[in-house]
C-alpha positions as CSV (number, residue, x, y, z in Angstrom):
1,M,13.3,97.2,57.6
2,P,14.6,97.1,61.2
3,D,14.5,99.9,63.2
4,V,17.9,101.4,64.1
5,A,17.1,101.1,67.9
6,D,16.7,97.2,67.4
7,N,20.4,97.3,65.9
8,E,21.7,98.6,68.7
9,R,20.0,96.8,71.3
10,A,21.6,93.6,73.1
11,D,20.2,90.3,71.6
12,L,17.7,88.5,73.6
13,G,20.0,85.9,74.7
14,A,22.5,88.3,75.9
15,M,20.0,90.1,78.1
16,V,18.2,87.0,79.3
17,M,21.6,85.8,80.3
18,R,22.3,89.1,82.2
19,L,18.9,88.8,83.8
20,G,19.4,85.3,84.7
21,R,22.7,86.3,86.4
22,R,21.0,88.7,88.5
23,L,18.3,86.6,89.5
24,V,20.7,83.9,90.7
25,A,22.7,86.4,92.6
26,M,19.5,87.7,94.3
27,E,18.3,84.1,95.1
28,Q,21.6,82.5,96.3
29,P,21.4,84.5,99.6
30,I,17.9,83.3,100.4
31,L,18.8,79.9,99.7
32,E,21.7,79.7,101.9
33,R,19.8,81.2,104.6
34,H,17.3,78.4,104.2
35,G,20.3,76.2,104.0
36,V,19.1,74.5,100.5
37,T,20.9,74.4,97.1
38,M,19.5,75.6,93.9
39,W,18.5,72.3,92.7
40,A,17.2,71.1,96.3
41,Y,14.7,74.3,95.7
42,V,13.9,73.3,92.2
43,V,13.1,69.8,93.4
44,L,10.9,71.4,96.3
45,T,8.9,73.4,94.1
46,A,8.6,70.9,91.6
47,L,7.0,68.5,94.3
48,R,4.8,71.6,95.5
49,D,2.0,70.6,93.4
50,G,1.7,66.8,94.6
51,P,4.0,63.6,94.2
52,A,5.8,62.8,91.3
53,R,6.0,59.4,90.0
54,A,9.4,58.1,89.8
55,Q,12.9,60.0,89.8
56,A,13.0,59.6,86.3
57,S,10.0,61.6,85.6
58,L,10.8,64.6,88.0
59,A,14.1,64.8,86.6
60,A,12.5,65.0,83.0
61,A,9.9,67.7,84.4
62,I,12.8,69.9,85.7
63,N,15.1,69.1,83.0
64,A,17.8,67.7,85.4
65,D,20.0,64.6,84.5
66,K,18.6,61.7,86.8
67,T,22.1,60.4,88.1
68,R,22.9,64.2,89.4
69,L,19.2,64.3,91.0
70,I,20.0,61.3,93.2
71,P,22.3,62.8,95.9
72,V,19.7,66.2,95.9
73,L,16.9,63.5,96.7
74,D,19.0,61.6,99.1
75,D,19.9,64.8,101.1
76,L,16.1,65.9,100.9
77,Q,15.0,62.9,102.5
78,K,17.7,62.7,105.1
79,R,16.7,66.1,106.1
80,G,12.8,65.1,106.3
81,L,11.8,67.5,103.5
82,I,10.8,64.7,101.2
83,E,9.5,61.2,101.2
84,R,10.0,58.5,98.7
85,E,7.3,55.9,98.9
86,P,6.7,52.7,97.2
87,D,4.3,53.0,94.5
88,P,1.2,50.8,95.3
89,A,1.0,49.9,91.4
90,D,4.3,49.2,90.9
91,R,6.7,48.6,93.9
92,R,10.0,49.1,91.8
93,V,8.7,52.7,91.6
94,R,9.0,55.2,94.1
95,L,6.2,58.4,94.4
96,L,8.3,61.1,95.5
97,G,6.3,63.9,97.7
98,L,7.0,66.7,100.0
99,T,6.8,66.2,104.0
100,P,5.1,69.0,106.1
101,E,8.4,70.6,106.5
102,G,9.4,70.4,103.0
103,R,6.3,72.4,102.1
104,R,6.9,74.9,104.8
105,L,10.6,75.4,103.7
106,Q,9.5,75.6,100.0
107,Q,6.7,78.1,101.0
108,A,9.1,80.3,102.9
109,V,11.7,80.2,100.6
110,Q,9.5,81.3,97.7
111,A,8.0,84.4,99.8
112,E,11.4,85.7,100.2
113,I,12.4,85.0,96.4
114,R,9.1,86.6,95.6
115,A,9.4,89.8,97.6
116,A,13.0,90.0,96.2
117,E,11.6,89.6,92.9
118,E,9.1,92.7,93.5
119,V,11.8,95.0,94.3
120,M,13.4,94.2,90.5
121,L,9.9,93.9,88.9
122,S,9.2,97.5,90.6
123,K,11.3,99.1,88.0
124,I,9.1,97.9,84.8
125,K,5.8,99.9,84.2
126,D,3.5,96.9,83.4
127,Q,5.1,94.1,85.4
128,A,2.1,91.7,84.5
129,A,2.7,92.0,80.6
130,F,6.7,91.4,81.7
131,V,5.9,88.4,83.6
132,R,3.2,87.3,81.1
133,A,5.5,87.3,78.1
134,L,8.6,86.0,80.1
135,G,5.9,83.0,80.9
136,E,5.1,82.9,76.8
137,L,8.9,82.9,75.8
138,S,9.7,80.2,78.5
139,A,6.9,77.8,77.3
């Protein structure tokens, strides 16, 4: 039989949505200071660990519509933050990767976001367990 407290708490979806809104509101000024959109930051972070083979695979990895992604990639390339190089194995395919400036920007934005997250996490006694649980639930 469920505990009365379980019946009185908000549904997980409602709590996660409120948390998501707070996180986006916290991140938005950081992104604006660095001149990037949320999607641009998502792309830079996805490319942090190495190049992606084709725009379609990047779109799938970040759960974005590939047609929506093209203007973001165009802007990042124009600003010198990413490169799109022909794949030597298939010249119709473009390899996407960070430039040194793109890597620097991604690291700077992430450092500020992580610092702001630490302020939020300071309210939680077992931060590591919370972050681990979020990782497991979002996998």
